[in-house]
C-alpha positions as semicolon CSV with decimal commas, in nm:
position;residue;x (nm);y (nm);z (nm)
1;X;4,109;-0,648;-2,698
2;X;3,717;-0,646;-2,604
3;X;3,549;-0,826;-2,954
4;X;3,239;-0,727;-3,032
5;X;3,067;-0,993;-2,863
6;X;3,189;-0,937;-2,528
7;X;3,113;-0,539;-2,660
8;X;2,728;-0,608;-2,658
9;X;2,759;-0,860;-2,356
10;X;2,899;-0,612;-2,147
11;X;2,619;-0,369;-2,260
12;X;2,318;-0,671;-2,214
13;X;2,437;-0,684;-1,801
14;X;2,475;-0,314;-1,772
15;X;2,093;-0,326;-1,930
16;X;2,006;-0,604;-1,687
17;X;2,126;-0,380;-1,370
18;X;1,987;-0,058;-1,513
19;X;1,605;-0,282;-1,488
20;X;1,718;-0,484;-1,167
21;X;1,766;-0,091;-1,003
22;X;1,381;0,073;-1,220
23;X;1,251;-0,299;-1,086
24;X;1,387;-0,244;-0,704
25;X;1,224;0,134;-0,774
26;X;0,895;-0,007;-0,821
27;X;0,897;-0,222;-0,527
28;X;0,986;0,091;-0,324
29;X;0,741;0,249;-0,501
30;X;0,430;-0,002;-0,422
31;X;0,565;0,017;-0,018
32;X;0,496;0,364;-0,058
33;X;0,127;0,310;-0,161
34;X;0,083;0,027;0,089
35;X;0,262;0,247;0,400
36;X;-0,044;0,414;0,443
37;X;-0,299;0,134;0,432
38;X;-0,090;-0,094;0,624
39;X;-0,076;0,182;0,942
40;X;-0,439;0,270;0,926
41;X;-0,567;-0,114;0,972
42;X;-0,877;-0,192;1,141
43;X;-0,873;-0,344;1,489
44;X;-0,525;-0,269;1,591
45;X;-0,427;-0,004;1,824
46;X;-0,237;0,289;1,584
47;X;0,061;0,484;1,685
48;X;0,031;0,883;1,700
49;X;0,340;0,948;1,524
50;X;0,336;0,649;1,295
51;X;-0,080;0,804;1,148
52;X;0,084;1,117;1,117
53;X;0,319;1,010;0,880
54;X;0,073;0,799;0,689
55;X;-0,163;1,072;0,681
56;X;0,087;1,264;0,556
57;X;0,231;0,986;0,298
58;X;-0,163;0,999;0,171
59;X;-0,208;1,304;0,072
60;X;0,104;1,386;-0,111
61;X;0,121;1,030;-0,270
62;X;-0,007;1,064;-0,580
63;X;0,186;1,343;-0,757
64;X;0,522;1,141;-0,607
65;X;0,392;0,747;-0,719
66;X;0,272;1,022;-1,086
67;X;0,595;1,103;-1,172
68;X;0,818;0,880;-1,008
69;X;0,601;0,624;-1,285
70;X;0,647;0,872;-1,601
71;X;1,025;0,854;-1,505
72;X;1,053;0,457;-1,466
73;X;0,781;0,381;-1,785
74;X;0,990;0,631;-2,010
75;X;1,317;0,461;-1,864
76;X;1,247;0,137;-1,946
77;X;1,090;0,234;-2,283
78;X;1,463;0,310;-2,369
79;X;1,594;0,033;-2,226
80;X;1,346;-0,174;-2,437
81;X;1,522;-0,200;-2,723
82;X;1,840;-0,423;-2,786
83;X;1,823;-0,610;-2,412
84;X;1,767;-0,987;-2,427
85;X;1,450;-1,149;-2,315
86;X;1,517;-1,147;-1,956
87;X;1,585;-0,798;-1,944
88;X;1,216;-0,731;-2,144
89;X;1,096;-0,968;-1,897
90;X;1,213;-0,807;-1,572
91;X;1,125;-0,418;-1,717
92;X;0,734;-0,541;-1,795
93;X;0,723;-0,674;-1,463
94;X;0,924;-0,291;-1,351
95;X;0,600;-0,082;-1,558
96;X;0,344;-0,337;-1,416
97;X;0,414;-0,343;-1,022
98;X;0,501;0,114;-1,041
99;X;0,183;0,099;-1,237
100;X;-0,041;-0,088;-0,997
101;X;0,135;0,059;-0,674
102;X;0,047;0,453;-0,839
103;X;-0,381;0,336;-0,935
104;X;-0,358;0,214;-0,568
105;X;-0,307;0,555;-0,438
106;X;-0,626;0,673;-0,611
107;X;-0,805;0,364;-0,459
108;X;-0,909;0,438;-0,091
109;X;-0,980;0,047;-0,023
110;X;-1,177;0,160;0,340
111;X;-1,453;0,338;0,070
112;X;-1,495;0,011;0,033
113;X;-1,474;-0,162;0,333
114;X;-1,640;0,072;0,589
115;X;-1,929;0,161;0,440
116;X;-2,239;0,397;0,633
117;X;-2,470;0,068;0,848
118;X;-2,782;0,243;0,637
119;X;-3,161;0,098;0,759
120;X;-3,022;-0,108;1,096
121;X;-3,214;-0,391;1,224
122;X;-3,368;-0,359;1,610
123;X;-3,459;-0,652;1,798
124;X;-3,514;-0,625;2,232
125;X;-3,244;-0,670;2,463
126;X;-3,392;-1,055;2,535
127;X;-3,376;-1,135;2,142
128;X;-3,092;-1,009;2,096
129;X;-2,756;-1,194;1,948
130;X;-2,484;-1,072;2,157
131;X;-2,233;-1,267;2,398
132;X;-2,201;-1,177;2,742
133;X;-1,822;-0,998;2,664
134;X;-1,944;-0,785;2,356
135;X;-1,934;-0,439;2,383
136;X;-2,263;-0,174;2,278
137;X;-2,253;0,156;2,222
138;X;-2,559;0,306;2,423
139;X;-2,731;0,544;2,296
140;X;-3,082;0,758;2,531
141;X;-3,203;1,027;2,367
142;X;-3,560;1,170;2,604
143;X;-3,637;0,790;2,723
144;X;-3,545;0,626;2,473
145;X;-3,244;0,351;2,406
146;X;-3,035;0,190;2,134
147;X;-2,759;-0,037;2,163
148;X;-2,484;-0,094;1,849
149;X;-2,316;-0,360;1,853
150;X;-1,917;-0,283;1,867
151;X;-1,819;-0,628;1,629
152;X;-2,118;-0,442;1,369
153;X;-2,009;-0,123;1,394
154;X;-1,639;-0,234;1,340
155;X;-1,697;-0,291;1,008
156;X;-1,882;-0,006;0,893
157;X;-1,802;0,243;1,129
158;X;-2,125;0,426;1,066
159;X;-2,457;0,402;1,188
160;X;-2,733;0,631;1,003
161;X;-3,049;0,620;1,259
162;X;-3,333;0,761;1,425
163;X;-3,414;0,812;1,756
164;X;-3,726;0,997;1,925
165;X;-3,768;1,132;1,535
166;X;-3,427;1,302;1,555
167;X;-3,205;1,165;1,291
168;X;-2,846;1,016;1,444
169;X;-2,511;0,911;1,356
170;X;-2,352;0,718;1,553
171;X;-2,002;0,618;1,455
172;X;-1,696;0,378;1,625
C-alpha cells in the first residue's frame, strides 16, 4: 500500500521530470534563436544551404518562439504550485531562458555591429597605414579615385561617400 508521503514524493518527482522537459525545450528555443546568428556571422565562408535555412529561421522564428514561450510560461505557472524548491529554481530558470530566447528573436545584432561608416576620413597613399597584403576596394569616377580598406569595411560593410561630386555607396 502506498502511503501519503510516498504518493507526494512521486508527484514531486513527476513535476521535476516535467520541469526538466520544459528546461530542455527552453534550451531548444535558445538554439533556434541563436542558429541564424551562428550561421550568418561575418568573416567566414557561408554555405548557401545553411544560409538559406538560417534566413528562413530568421524570418519565421518570432511567432514560433512567442508561442513556445507562452506554452512554457503557462505550464511553469501550473507546475509551480506545490513544487519543491529545486523544481521552482528550475522552473524560474526555464522561464528566464525561454524569455531571453524570445526577446533575442527581435534583436538584430548585425544592426549594432555593422553600422554605416558615415563620413570617412581620407589620406594620400603615401600616408595610408596599410600592410603590403591588405586588400582594398577601389572606386574611380571621372579620374578621381578612392580606396577603401577591406579590414575597415569588414566592420561597417557600408560607406556613404561622395566621389567627383556624386553620392556613392560602397559596400562589402
